[in-house]
C-alpha positions as CSV (number, residue, x, y, z in Angstrom):
1,M,0.0,0.0,0.0
2,A,3.0,2.3,-0.1
3,N,2.1,3.7,-3.5
4,Y,-1.6,3.8,-2.9
5,D,-2.9,7.3,-3.7
6,P,-6.6,7.3,-4.3
7,M,-8.3,9.8,-6.5
8,L,-10.9,12.4,-5.5
9,I,-13.3,13.1,-8.4
10,F,-15.4,16.2,-9.1
11,I,-17.8,16.4,-12.0
12,D,-19.3,19.9,-12.7
13,A,-20.7,19.2,-16.2
14,A,-20.5,16.5,-18.9
15,D,-17.2,18.1,-20.2
16,D,-16.0,19.8,-17.0
17,A,-14.5,17.5,-14.4
18,A,-11.3,17.1,-12.3
19,A,-9.7,14.2,-10.4
20,Y,-6.9,14.7,-7.9
21,P,-4.8,12.2,-6.1
22,L,-5.4,12.4,-2.4
23,S,-1.8,13.4,-1.8
24,R,-2.5,16.7,-3.6
25,F,-5.3,17.7,-1.3
26,I,-4.2,20.8,0.7
27,G,-7.4,21.4,2.8
28,M,-10.9,22.9,3.1
29,T,-12.1,26.2,4.3
30,V,-15.5,27.9,4.7
31,A,-15.5,30.9,2.4
32,A,-19.0,32.1,3.4
33,N,-22.2,30.6,4.6
34,A,-23.1,27.7,2.3
35,T,-19.7,27.8,0.6
36,I,-16.7,25.5,1.1
37,L,-13.5,25.8,-0.8
38,M,-11.4,22.6,-1.3
39,K,-7.8,23.4,-2.3
40,F,-5.5,21.2,-4.3
41,E,-2.0,21.6,-5.5
42,S,-2.3,22.9,-9.0
43,S,-2.7,20.3,-11.7
44,I,-1.0,22.6,-14.2
45,G,1.1,25.7,-13.6
46,S,3.4,25.7,-10.6
47,F,1.8,22.8,-8.7
48,G,1.2,25.2,-5.8
49,T,4.8,25.6,-5.0
50,D,4.6,29.3,-5.0
51,G,2.1,29.3,-2.2
52,A,-0.6,30.9,-4.3
53,A,-1.2,28.7,-7.3
54,A,-3.8,26.1,-6.6
55,D,-6.9,24.5,-8.0
56,I,-10.0,25.4,-6.1
57,I,-13.2,23.4,-6.0
58,T,-16.1,25.5,-4.7
59,V,-18.6,23.3,-3.0
60,T,-22.0,24.8,-2.4
61,V,-23.9,23.4,0.5
62,T,-27.1,23.9,2.4
63,A,-26.8,26.9,4.8
64,D,-25.1,26.2,8.1
65,T,-24.1,22.6,7.2
66,E,-20.5,23.3,6.5
67,L,-19.2,21.3,9.5
68,T,-21.4,18.3,8.6
69,V,-20.1,18.3,5.0
70,F,-16.5,18.7,6.3
71,K,-17.0,15.6,8.4
72,A,-18.6,13.6,5.5
73,I,-15.7,14.4,3.2
74,A,-13.2,13.5,5.9
75,E,-14.9,10.2,6.6
76,K,-14.8,9.3,2.9
77,I,-11.1,10.2,2.7
78,A,-10.3,8.2,5.9
79,G,-12.2,5.3,4.3
80,L,-10.0,5.4,1.2
81,R,-6.9,5.1,3.4
82,R,-8.0,1.9,5.0
83,P,-6.5,-1.4,3.8
84,N,-8.3,-3.5,1.2
85,K,-10.1,-0.7,-0.6
86,D,-10.4,-1.8,-4.2
87,L,-11.9,1.2,-5.9
88,G,-9.0,3.6,-5.6
89,Y,-11.3,6.6,-6.0
90,V,-14.3,8.4,-4.6
91,V,-16.6,10.8,-6.3
92,I,-17.0,13.7,-4.0
93,A,-19.4,15.6,-6.2
94,D,-21.2,14.8,-9.4
95,D,-23.4,17.6,-10.6
96,V,-24.4,15.7,-13.8
97,N,-26.0,12.8,-11.8
98,S,-26.7,14.8,-8.6
99,T,-24.7,12.5,-6.5
100,Y,-22.6,13.7,-3.6
101,V,-20.8,12.3,-0.6
102,N,-23.3,14.2,1.6
103,S,-26.9,15.2,0.8
104,N,-26.2,18.8,2.0
105,I,-24.0,19.4,-1.1
106,T,-26.0,21.2,-3.8
107,G,-23.3,21.8,-6.4
108,I,-19.7,22.5,-7.3
109,A,-17.6,24.8,-9.5
110,L,-14.1,24.2,-10.7
111,A,-11.4,26.9,-10.8
112,I,-8.2,25.4,-12.3
113,D,-4.9,27.3,-11.9
114,S,-3.5,28.3,-15.3
């Protein structure tokens, strides 16, 4: 399991999606009520090495449920790190099929560093 680096997948539209290895996940913050920002090392550009360049996934949630969504995402990530996981990925948010790791997530938007 030394090289195991599961992917976190985000689908915003049929032709707008991103997948990041868990090792590139930097963290989550609440930007405003009902808005969570998930930050990843840039998939292009400087790979976040300059401290500013990063890919941001904006996760829109039901008002005042940010902590609940934080916990749901953290639980999924923790589950990926357990031995004997055979998928190697988790879909955090899929706007096309309206499937999310938590029912309080209502949508996402991708902002990819250039």
